[in-house]
C-alpha positions as CSV (number, residue, x, y, z in Angstrom):
1,M,-77.3,33.6,-57.4
2,N,-78.2,32.4,-60.6
3,I,-76.3,30.6,-63.4
4,E,-75.8,33.3,-65.3
5,E,-74.1,35.9,-62.6
6,L,-71.8,32.6,-61.8
7,A,-70.4,32.3,-65.0
8,G,-69.8,36.1,-65.3
9,D,-67.9,35.9,-62.0
10,E,-65.7,33.1,-63.4
11,A,-64.9,34.9,-66.5
12,A,-64.1,38.0,-64.6
13,A,-61.8,36.1,-62.5
14,A,-59.9,34.4,-65.4
15,R,-59.4,37.7,-67.3
16,G,-57.8,38.7,-64.0
17,L,-55.3,36.2,-63.5
18,S,-54.2,36.4,-67.2
19,E,-53.4,40.2,-67.0
20,L,-51.4,39.0,-63.8
21,A,-49.5,36.3,-65.4
22,D,-48.6,39.1,-68.4
23,S,-47.2,41.7,-66.1
24,V,-44.5,38.8,-64.7
25,E,-41.1,39.4,-66.6
26,I,-39.9,35.9,-67.7
27,G,-35.6,35.8,-67.3
28,S,-32.7,33.5,-66.3
29,A,-32.9,32.2,-62.7
30,P,-31.2,34.3,-60.1
31,Y,-28.3,32.2,-59.2
32,D,-26.1,34.7,-57.8
33,R,-28.8,35.8,-55.4
34,L,-29.7,32.2,-54.5
35,I,-26.1,31.2,-53.5
36,A,-25.4,34.7,-51.5
37,G,-28.7,33.9,-49.8
38,G,-27.7,30.5,-49.0
39,R,-24.2,31.4,-47.6
40,R,-26.0,33.7,-45.2
41,R,-28.4,31.2,-44.0
42,L,-24.9,28.4,-43.4
43,R,-23.6,31.6,-41.7
44,R,-26.4,31.9,-39.3
45,R,-26.5,28.1,-38.8
46,R,-22.8,28.2,-37.8
47,V,-23.1,31.1,-35.5
48,L,-26.1,29.0,-33.6
49,S,-24.3,26.0,-33.3
50,T,-20.9,27.7,-32.4
51,G,-23.1,29.2,-29.5
52,A,-25.0,26.0,-28.6
53,A,-21.4,24.0,-28.2
54,A,-20.3,27.2,-26.0
55,V,-23.5,26.6,-23.5
56,L,-22.7,22.6,-23.4
57,V,-18.8,23.4,-22.7
58,A,-19.9,25.9,-20.1
59,A,-22.2,23.4,-18.5
60,A,-19.4,20.7,-18.5
61,V,-17.1,23.2,-17.1
62,G,-19.7,24.0,-14.2
63,G,-20.3,20.5,-13.6
64,V,-16.3,19.8,-13.0
65,A,-16.6,22.6,-10.4
66,V,-19.3,21.1,-8.7
67,F,-18.1,17.5,-8.5
68,G,-14.8,19.0,-7.7
69,G,-16.4,21.0,-4.6
70,L,-18.3,17.7,-3.4
71,G,-15.6,16.5,-0.8
72,Q,-12.6,18.0,0.5
73,K,-9.3,16.1,-1.1
74,G,-6.1,15.8,0.5
75,P,-3.1,17.1,-1.1
76,G,-1.7,15.9,-4.5
77,V,-5.3,14.7,-5.5
78,S,-6.5,16.1,-8.6
79,D,-9.8,17.7,-8.7
80,V,-10.1,17.4,-12.3
81,A,-9.2,13.8,-12.6
82,A,-11.9,13.2,-10.2
83,A,-14.4,15.2,-11.8
84,S,-13.7,14.0,-15.0
85,S,-14.4,10.4,-13.5
86,A,-17.4,11.1,-11.8
87,V,-18.9,13.0,-15.1
88,A,-18.0,10.2,-17.3
89,T,-19.7,7.7,-15.1
90,S,-23.5,7.3,-15.8
91,E,-23.5,3.8,-13.7
92,P,-23.6,2.9,-10.7
93,A,-20.3,2.4,-9.0
94,A,-20.7,-1.5,-8.5
95,A,-22.0,-1.8,-12.1
96,V,-18.8,0.1,-13.4
97,T,-16.6,-2.2,-11.3
98,A,-18.2,-5.6,-12.2
99,S,-17.5,-4.2,-16.0
100,A,-13.8,-3.4,-15.5
101,T,-13.1,-7.2,-14.2
102,P,-11.0,-8.7,-16.6
103,T,-11.9,-11.8,-17.8
104,A,-10.3,-15.1,-17.1
105,P,-8.3,-16.8,-19.4
106,A,-9.7,-19.8,-21.3
107,R,-9.0,-23.2,-19.4
108,D,-6.9,-24.9,-21.7
109,P,-5.4,-28.1,-19.8
110,F,-2.1,-27.9,-22.2
111,T,-1.5,-24.0,-21.5
112,P,-0.3,-23.0,-17.8
113,I,-1.6,-19.6,-16.4
114,R,1.1,-17.8,-14.6
115,T,0.3,-15.5,-11.9
116,A,2.9,-14.0,-9.5
117,V,1.7,-14.1,-5.9
118,A,3.8,-11.8,-4.2
119,H,7.2,-10.2,-4.2
120,G,10.0,-8.7,-2.2
121,T,13.8,-8.5,-1.2
122,A,15.7,-10.8,0.8
123,G,19.4,-10.7,1.3
124,G,20.0,-7.8,-1.4
125,K,18.0,-10.1,-4.0
126,E,14.4,-9.8,-5.5
127,W,12.3,-12.9,-5.2
128,E,9.1,-13.6,-6.6
129,A,6.5,-16.3,-5.7
130,W,4.7,-18.1,-8.8
131,T,1.9,-20.3,-9.3
132,A,1.7,-22.0,-12.7
133,L,-1.9,-23.2,-13.0
134,W,-2.5,-26.1,-15.6
135,P,-6.3,-26.5,-15.7
136,A,-8.1,-30.0,-15.1
137,T,-8.1,-32.7,-17.8
138,A,-11.1,-34.2,-18.6
139,T,-9.3,-37.9,-19.4
140,K,-6.4,-39.8,-18.1
141,E,-5.0,-39.8,-21.9
142,D,-5.1,-35.7,-21.5
143,A,-3.4,-35.9,-17.9
144,H,-0.5,-37.9,-19.2
145,R,0.1,-35.5,-21.9
146,Q,-0.3,-32.7,-19.5
147,A,2.0,-34.3,-17.2
148,E,4.5,-34.6,-19.8
149,L,4.3,-30.6,-20.3
150,I,4.5,-30.2,-16.8
151,W,7.4,-31.9,-16.6
152,E,9.3,-29.9,-19.6
153,D,8.6,-26.8,-18.0
154,R,10.1,-27.9,-14.7
155,H,12.7,-29.7,-16.0
156,A,14.4,-26.6,-17.8
157,A,14.7,-25.3,-14.2
158,I,15.5,-28.7,-12.3
159,P,17.7,-30.6,-14.6
160,Q,17.8,-33.8,-12.2
161,L,13.8,-33.9,-12.0
162,P,12.2,-37.2,-12.8
163,K,9.4,-38.0,-15.3
164,T,6.2,-38.4,-14.5
165,T,5.0,-42.0,-15.7
166,Q,1.7,-43.6,-16.6
167,A,1.4,-45.5,-13.5
168,D,1.7,-42.3,-11.5
169,I,-1.3,-40.7,-13.6
170,D,-3.1,-43.8,-13.0
171,R,-2.6,-43.8,-9.4
172,S,-2.9,-39.8,-8.6
173,W,-5.3,-38.2,-11.9
174,Q,-8.9,-37.3,-10.3
175,P,-11.1,-35.3,-12.6
176,G,-12.1,-31.9,-11.8
177,R,-8.4,-31.2,-10.3
178,D,-6.3,-28.2,-11.6
179,Q,-2.7,-28.7,-11.4
180,V,-0.9,-25.8,-9.7
181,N,3.0,-25.5,-10.1
182,L,4.5,-23.3,-7.4
183,Y,8.0,-21.8,-7.9
184,L,10.3,-18.9,-6.9
185,T,12.7,-16.9,-9.1
186,V,15.3,-15.1,-7.5
187,D,16.7,-11.9,-9.5
188,G,14.6,-13.1,-12.3
189,K,16.0,-16.5,-12.4
190,R,13.7,-19.6,-11.8
191,Q,14.9,-21.5,-8.9
192,V,15.4,-25.4,-8.5
193,D,13.0,-25.4,-5.3
194,D,9.4,-25.9,-6.6
195,T,6.5,-28.3,-6.0
196,V,3.3,-29.1,-7.6
197,H,-0.4,-29.0,-5.9
198,D,-3.9,-30.3,-7.1
199,A,-6.5,-28.0,-6.4
200,A,-10.2,-27.9,-7.2
201,A,-11.3,-26.8,-10.6
202,P,-14.3,-24.6,-10.7
203,G,-17.5,-26.3,-9.8
204,A,-15.7,-29.4,-8.7
205,P,-16.0,-30.2,-4.7
206,N,-13.0,-29.2,-2.5
207,L,-11.2,-31.8,-1.7
208,S,-8.6,-30.0,0.8
209,G,-11.1,-30.0,3.6
210,S,-12.5,-27.0,5.3
211,G,-9.3,-25.4,6.7
212,I,-8.5,-21.5,6.0
213,S,-5.2,-22.7,4.5
214,P,-5.4,-26.4,3.7
215,S,-2.2,-26.7,1.6
216,G,1.1,-25.0,0.6
217,T,4.8,-25.5,0.8
218,M,7.7,-23.8,2.0
219,L,10.3,-22.8,-0.8
220,G,14.0,-21.3,-1.3
221,F,15.5,-23.4,1.3
222,K,16.7,-26.6,-0.3
223,G,19.2,-24.9,-2.7
224,G,19.9,-22.3,-0.1
225,E,18.6,-19.4,-2.5
226,M,16.7,-17.4,0.0
227,G,19.2,-18.2,2.7
228,S,17.5,-18.0,6.3
229,S,14.3,-16.1,4.3
230,P,12.6,-18.9,3.0
231,V,9.1,-18.3,1.4
232,V,5.9,-19.8,2.2
233,I,3.3,-20.3,-0.7
234,A,-0.1,-21.4,0.3
235,E,-3.7,-21.6,-0.2
236,A,-6.4,-19.3,1.2
237,R,-10.1,-19.8,0.8
238,S,-12.1,-17.2,-1.1
239,D,-13.4,-15.4,1.8
240,V,-9.9,-14.7,3.2
241,A,-9.0,-10.9,2.5
242,K,-5.8,-10.7,4.4
243,I,-3.4,-13.0,6.3
244,V,-1.5,-11.3,9.2
245,I,1.6,-12.7,10.5
246,T,2.8,-12.0,14.2
247,W,6.3,-12.8,14.6
248,D,8.1,-13.9,18.1
249,D,9.2,-10.4,18.6
250,G,5.8,-8.8,18.3
251,S,6.2,-7.4,15.0
252,T,3.8,-8.3,12.1
253,S,3.5,-8.7,8.6
254,E,0.7,-8.9,6.1
255,A,0.0,-11.0,2.8
256,V,-3.0,-10.9,0.7
257,P,-4.5,-13.6,-1.4
258,V,-4.4,-13.5,-5.1
259,V,-7.2,-14.8,-7.3
260,I,-5.8,-17.2,-10.1
261,A,-7.8,-17.2,-13.2
262,D,-11.3,-18.6,-12.0
263,S,-9.8,-20.9,-9.5
264,P,-11.8,-21.1,-6.7
265,T,-8.7,-21.5,-4.6
266,H,-6.6,-18.5,-3.9
267,W,-2.8,-18.5,-3.0
268,Y,-0.4,-15.7,-0.9
269,A,2.9,-15.8,-0.4
270,V,5.4,-14.4,2.8
271,A,8.9,-14.4,3.2
272,K,10.4,-15.3,6.5
273,K,11.8,-12.8,9.1
274,P,15.2,-13.8,9.1
275,G,16.0,-14.8,12.7
276,H,12.5,-15.1,14.0
277,D,9.9,-17.5,14.4
278,A,6.1,-17.1,13.7
279,D,3.9,-16.9,16.6
280,T,0.6,-17.1,14.4
281,F,-0.8,-16.8,10.9
282,K,-4.5,-15.2,11.7
283,Y,-6.8,-15.1,8.7
284,L,-9.4,-12.3,8.1
285,G,-12.5,-11.7,6.5
286,A,-13.3,-8.2,4.6
287,D,-14.7,-7.0,7.8
288,G,-11.6,-7.8,9.7
289,A,-13.1,-10.6,11.8
290,V,-10.6,-13.6,12.5
291,L,-11.7,-16.4,10.4
292,S,-8.6,-18.9,11.5
293,T,-5.5,-19.3,13.3
294,D,-2.6,-21.4,12.2
295,G,0.8,-21.7,13.9
296,S,2.3,-24.4,12.0
297,W,4.4,-22.3,9.4
298,F,8.1,-20.6,10.3
299,R,8.1,-22.5,13.5
300,H,11.6,-23.2,14.5
301,S,12.7,-23.7,10.9
């Protein structure tokens, strides 16, 4: 094709486009049709979204049915509750358990951490065994201030309690030792019979020895608050899962050690069976193995 022919084709194309443009009518924009079309598209999207949601709901319901059929449950157990928990949990059970563990309170040597260790009834009265853990102090000066606060706390229930002196602190204070005040309440009222023990703070060496239950006390008999059923509150190592007490009539009682904040020392409490002495306290591990046996509590008391 030569130059003259190419120029002729371009001119013909330009004329065609011009004629096409002249045939188009110019008017106002069709807003009504545009809005109507937009509304139709919006309705279609809503229908599609509703359908997708229905599919998801059906899938979720199907999942509940599947989880509910995984195991046979006894009467009174809700399949829905169990399935909901299973569906919502995407992490391994161990990880969920660890994340659900409450964080221990901050260690402030001037603020006690109170924990109820055990409770029960004796002579028609409700009793509770308590620990008030006062975290270890860094200096003797802080130890003296802490001792004053502990005295004020105890003095409210024991008016005749003598004050701790600076000389007492100088003789007894050791770094890395928590102070644990053990006491009872009966029908909600704190009793006069209490004691203070020291225990290893986290990371400090355990000076109580290697025994399973190296330290404790019996409360509720000095003032007769518990009558013939005083309560033992005692330490237990962290590997003790349960204490089984066998009485002289062959019957048994059980106590479970309680974690006290972040303390490596756990505590348990048990009331004496009226009219009976204890033959043995057996300290069991999580696997049921007997870790130690003690026969010193509730003997001929």
